[in-house]
N, C-alpha and C positions, 0 to 999 in steps of 0.2 A: 167124841171130840175130833177124831181124825176125819170122819166123814164130813163134819161141819166145816173144818178147815179146808178140805178139798173143794167143797161146794162154794165157799167164799172165794177161794183162789180162782176157781173156774169162772165165777161171775165177774171177777175183776179183769181177768186176762182175755176173756172172749172178745170184747170189742177191739182189743189191740191186735188180735190175730186177723181181723178183717181189714186188710190193707188196701184193697182195691176200691176206688171210687166207682159208683155205678153210673152208667150213662142211660138216662131215661127220657122217653118221649122225644127222641131225636128225629129230625127230618131235614132234608135238603129242600130249600124252596125251589120249586120247578120254574125254569125260565128258559127261553130260547137263546139268550145271549151267552157270552163267554164269562160272565160274572154272576155269582149267586151267593147264597148265605146259608149257614147251618144254624138252626135253633135246637136247643136241648136243655135238659136239666142235669146238673152234676150233683149226685147224692153221696155225701161223705158220711159213712156210718161209723167212722173211727173217732177216737178221742184226740186226734192230732189234726191241726189245721193243715190243709194241703193247697197246692197251687198248680193249676194247669199252665204249663209253660210252652207247650208246642203241640200242634196237631198236624198229622201227615196223611196224605192220600194221593194216589196217582190220578185222581179225577181232574186235578188242576195243576198248573205250573206253580202257583203260590197259594198256600193255605195259611191264613194269618189271623191273629187275635185282635179284636177291636172293641171299642165301647163308644157310647154316645155321651157327649158332654154338652152343657149349655154354652152358647156363644152369643155375641151381639146380634146375630141374624137368626137365632134359633138353635136347634140341636146340631151338633157337628160330630162327625165320625173321627175318632182318634185311635191310632194303633197303640196297643199295650204289650208289655213284655210277659204278663202273666194274668191269670184270673184266679182270685182267691176263693177257696171253698172252706167255710168254717167247720170246725169239728162238730160232729153230730148234726150237721146242717146241710143246706142245699144252696146252690147258686143257679139261677135260671138265666139262660141265654135267650134274650128277647130283642125285638126291634128297638126297644127304648133303652137298652143297656148293653151288657156284654154280648158278643156274638162272634161267629167264625166266618170270615170272608173267604170265598173261592175266586181267585183271579186266574184268567187264562184256562178256562175249562177245555180239556183236551178233546172231548167228543160230546156231541149234543146230549143233554139230559133227557131221559125217558121216564115217564111216570111209572112208579112202582119199582124202578130199578133199585137194587140193593148195592151200595157202594162201600167198600172196605175203608175204615179209618183207624188210625192209631193215635191214641192220646197219651202224652208224656207229662209226668208230674214232677214237681220239684224234689221229691224224695227218691227219684230214680225209677219209680214204678211206672208201669205202662198198662193201658187197657186197649184191646183191639175189639172192634165191633163193626157191624155193617149198618149203614144208615140209608133209609129209603127216601126216594125222591117223591115229594108230595106237593100238592098245591096249598094245603092247609095242614094244621097239626093233626096227626092221626088220632088224637084223643079229644078232639074238639067238643064232642057232645057229652062227654062223661063228667065234666067238672066245671060247669058254668059258674057255680058259686065260688070255687077257688079262683077262677079267672078274675071275677069282680073284686075279690079280696086283694089279689096281687096287684091289680090295676090301681086300686085305691092307695096302696102303700107306695107305688111308684109316683103317683101324682103328688104325694106329700114330700117327695125328695129323697126317698130311701133307695133309689135306683132299683136294680134287680138282684142285689146281693143280699139275700134274706137268710139270716141265721135262725134256725128252728130247733126246737127240742121235740121229743117224741109226743108231747102233749099238744103241740101246736097243730093248726089245721094244715093238712097236706096240700101244698100248692103246686106240686110237681107236674100236674096234668093240665095246666091251663094252656089256652091257645093264644099265642102272642099276637095273632092277626086280629083278634077281637079288640085289642087295645089301641092299635094305631093303623093307619093306612099307609105307613111308610114301607116301601118295598126296597130293601137294600140291594137287590139285584140290579136296580136301575140307577143307583147312585154313581156319581163321578168319583172315582177313587184315585185318580192320577195325582191329586194334590197331596195325598198322604204318603209321602215318600220317605218315611222313617226307615232309612237304610238298615238300621240295626234290626228292624222287625221284618223287613223283606228278606225272606229266607232264600236268597240267591247269592251265589258267590260273585256273580258278575254285575251286581248293582253298582259297584265302583268300576271306573275305567282301569285299563292296565297300569302297572306300577309307574310308568314314566309320564302319566297324565294326571293332573289335578283338575278334573272336570267339576263344574258346579253341580250341586245336588241339594235337594230340600229334604230335611228330616223333621221330626216332630218339634214344633216350636218350643223353646225353653230347654231343650237338650243340647249338649255340646259334644262335638267330636274332636278328639285329640288324634293327630295324625303325625307319624314319623316317616320320613323318606330318606333314602340314600340314593344318590346318583353318582356313578363313577364312570370315568372315561379314560381309556388307555390310548396313548398316541405314540407312534414311532415312525421314523422315515420321513425325510423332507420331501416336499412336493410343491411345484409351482404350476398353476393351472391344473391340468389333469395329468401332468408328467411327473414322475418320481425323480428325485435328485439324490446323488450320493453325498455323504457327509464331507469327505475330503474334497470332492469336486466342488462343492459349494464354498468351502473355505478358500480354495486356490483359484477359483474362477473369478476374473475381474468383473466387478459390477460398476455401474455408473449412477451418479446422483444427478438427475435432471434438474434439480433445484439449485445446484451449484455449478456454474460454468467457469472453467479456468482459461485464461488467455494464453495463446501460443503465438510464436512469431515475434517480429520486432515492429516497433512503431515507425522505424525509419528503414526504408528499403531502397533498392536501386531502380525502383519503378520510375518511369518518366513522370508519373503523377506525384512523385515525392512521397510525403508521409501518407501511410495507409492505416486503416483500422486493423487491430489485431483480430485473429481468428479465435473464436471461442469454442471450446469443446467441453463436453460433460466431464465432471470430475470422476476419475477411475479410482477404485479402491478394492481391497480384499477384506472380508470379515475376519475379525480376530477370534471369534468363537461362534459355534452353531449348536443348537439343541439336537440331541439324538433320540431322546424318549422322554415321555412325561405322563404322569398320572394326576388327573384332576378329580377331586372328591368333594362332594357337598352333602352334609347332613342337615336336614330341614325338619323343624318341629313347628307344627301349625295347630291352631285352635279355631274351630268354626262352629257357627250356630245359625239356625234359621229364625228370623224374627217375624216371619209370617209364612203363609203357604206359597209366597212368590219371591221373598227376599232372603238372601243369606249373606253373612259377613265372615271374613277370615282374616287372621293375623298370623304372619309367618316369620320365623327367625332362622336364617341359615348360618351354618358354620362351614368355612371353606378351608381346604387343605390341598396344597399343590406340591408335587415333587418332580424335579427335572434333572436330567444328566446333560452336562455341557461338554463339548469337545473343543479344545483350543487349537490354534495353529501350530503349537509345539507338541501336539499329540497327547496332551494331558486330558484326562477325563475327571470332572469334578461334579459332585451333587449340588443342587440348589433347591431350596424349599421356602415356602411361605405358608402362613396359616392365620386364621382370625375369623371373627364374626363378619358375615357378609352384610348385604343391604337388606334391612328389615322392610317388610311390605305389609300394607293393608289393602284389602280388596272387598268388593261386593258384587253380587250377581243377582240378576232379576230374570225370572222365568216369564218369557213372552208368550209361549205356547205350551199347553199341556193337554195331552189326550191319554187314554188308557195305556197306550204303548209308546208314546213319543213325548219328548220334551225339547224345548229350544230356549237357550239362555243367552243373554248378553251381560257383559260385566265390565267393570273398570276398577283399576287399582292404582296405587302409587307406591313406588319404591323409594325409601329414604336413604341418603348417603351416609349410612352408618359404618360401612366397610372401609378399611384403610386403603389408601392409594400410595403409601410411602413405606411399604415393607422393604427390608434390606436383607441381603445375605452375601456370603462370600462368592466371588466370581473368579474364574481362571485369569491369572495374571493381573487382576484388578483389586484384589482385596474385597472388603465389605462394600457392596454397592447396592443401589436400588434395583429390585428385581424388575423384569420387563412388565409391560402393560398386562399381558394375559395371565400373569401370576399374582397380580394384586387381588386381595379379597373383595374389594369394592370397585365401583366405577366413579365415585366422587360427585355424582350429580343426582338430582331427582329424576325419576323415570315414570312416565305414564304407562299403564299396563292394560290396554283394551283387550277384550276377549269376546269371541262368539263360540258357542258350544251347542251341539245337537247330539241327542242319544235316543235310541229306541230299542225295543225288544219284542220278540214274538216267539212264544213257546220257548224252545231251548236256545234260540239265537238272539244275540244282542249286538248292537253296532253303535258307532258314534263317530263324530268328527269335531275337531276343535282348531280354531285359528286364534293366534295371539301375537302380540308384539310388545317390544320394550322400546319406548320412544324417549330418547334422552332430552333433557331440558337444560340448556345453557352449558357453559364450560365449568370445570371444577377448579379447585385452588391451584392446580398445576398447569392450568391454561390449555387443557384439551378436553375433548368430549368423545366418549366411546360412540361408535357407530350404532345406529338403530339395528334391532334384531327382529326378524319376522319368522314365525313358525306356523306350520299347519300339519295336522295329523289326522289319520283315519284308521279305525280299527274294527275288527270283527271278532266276536267271542262266541264260544259254544259251551253250553252248560253240560258238563259231563255228569255231574251230580249236583244236588242243591248246595253242596259244600265245596265244589270244585269246578272251575271253569278254565278253559285255555283260550288264548287270544293270539291274533297276528295283527301287527300294526305297521303302517308305513308312515314315515315322517319326513318332512323336508323343512330345512331352515336356511335362512340367508342372513348374513351379518355384514355390515359395511365397515369401511376403513375409519380410522379415527379422524377427527377434525382438530387441528392444532397439534401441539406436541409438548412433552415434558422436556425442558431444557437440560435436565440432568441425565437424560437417557440418550446416549450417542447412537444414532442409527447405523453407523459404520462399525460399531463394535459387535453387534448381534442383530440379525434380521428381525428378531422379536421387538427390538427397540424402534423399528421403523414404522411410523404411523400409517404409511402407505402400503404396508404389507400385513394388514390385519384382517381384511375382509375375505369373504368366500361364501360358498354354499355347499350343502351336503344333503344327501338323501339316505335314509336309514331303513332297514327292515328288522323288526324285532318280534320275538316270540315270547309269550308270557303265560303265567298261570296264577290264578287267584284262589284263595281259600277263605272259607267262612266257618267259624267254630259255632256249632249249634247247641252245645250243652256244656254244663259245668260252670265253674266260676268265671271262665273267660267267654261265656256265651255272647255272641254278637261281635266278637273281635274278628277283624279281617286282616289278612296279610297276603302279599303277593310278590312275585319275582318276574323280572323281564330281562332278556338278554338279546343283544342285537349287534349288527355290523353295518357300516355304510356300504352301499352299492354304487355310489357315485359321489365324487368330491371335485370341486373346482376352487382352488385356493389362490389368493393373491400372495404367492410365496416369494421366497422360500418360507414355508410353514410346515410344522409337524402335521402329518395326516392322522385322522382318527381311525382307529382299528377295531376297538371293542367298546360296547356300551353295556352297563349293568345298572338296573334300577330295582330297588326294594322298597316296599312300604308295609306299614302296619297301622291300623286305626282302631279306636275304641270309642264307643258312644256311651254317655252316661247322662 
């Protein structure tokens, strides 16, 4: 009885001890281009269904999983997150179904070369093997019957995911080239920009840039971004100003001229016109430092291989310290939902290594322009223009964006604007804002990239004014002291999670400082910039 029990236990547990999936009949399609394809058979001899989730090799910059699906114009390549392998069965990677794409081949392929590959499965197991470069399947002449059988099943709509038992005909040695004349090494793959499946950390721009990108239609990307800016020290033009000097220096208001002299003089001409001079005044308070923070949550999706749409909700928080003419220092703050925006982007040009987008959006006046807080010597008053969460008007958001990559280097440029429409309920309009950025990234590892970015922006003075904000109380209340321009230098790092439950999640950090500012001051000068992002596609 003991021998019988041991034999039964052995027969039951033996399949479970075979954990590795076998890689059979694998070959790399020979090509002279920088893009090729890998065909093979995944043979799962266990009683557990497995999934191939990633393939790695130094032969190419990107090694990615794809499948073929029917579309209105024929079969279309679509990136996938995983390739299922049934228990006690096989999955064939063929031109008409699942396959492995190689993008950016680092050195020319040579026939009969043996290239190392690493296959990673959903249960954490891995298989390492070498795959030969061939023009056709290495087992083409050994199983013509199996090839025909496999082709017939694919024609009836079963794809190439074939679940087999030990009694079924072995189809693992078929030649996929007999079935179709499609050569995936010559396909255009730039349209399949499913960024979650592109195993590069630099597929998204640095943290301070929301550049357009196309991913698999039907999937959504949820994106969170934090943008922080620290400001201290007053500046007018390119010259710094002291806090107390600004308080006690006499300023003039060119819009208000005060008469001096008398209407009656001893002049032989008799009555003369009075002399008008600009009104002189001193500010009652000035800002000494400020922190501006914005937390943004956006959702975006691709509706085709050319169009993407995005919806964004920002939350704004501002803190400031004010210095009054009696030397008191007092905090001031404001917070609230900012201006919600909708936008769309269209890809005008796409190649294997480059993309060019144009886009347009609209910002809605959902943010408050009437926030109030305590002010020095004034009690609870409306906070200045630059501390309000919103702008109070609709804004058009045009954009142009370009990005490219080659091997471990990627680059990009983006220009965008905020164009205000009409005046708000408080009878003023924020000035238009114009921004341009250019960046260069280096891929340290497929999961890590570093970047350097240069950005320049210009913003204009306000048009009109809020009658409840006294421009002589605080320079931030003066609509003619709101404009300026600034140039920034930023260093960043991006990360990509390649495994686990958070696979495909991207996050990054960027830190920078201005290297030139010219302000219509007195205004607080910007000193530090911090940008953080995290995104997930589902």
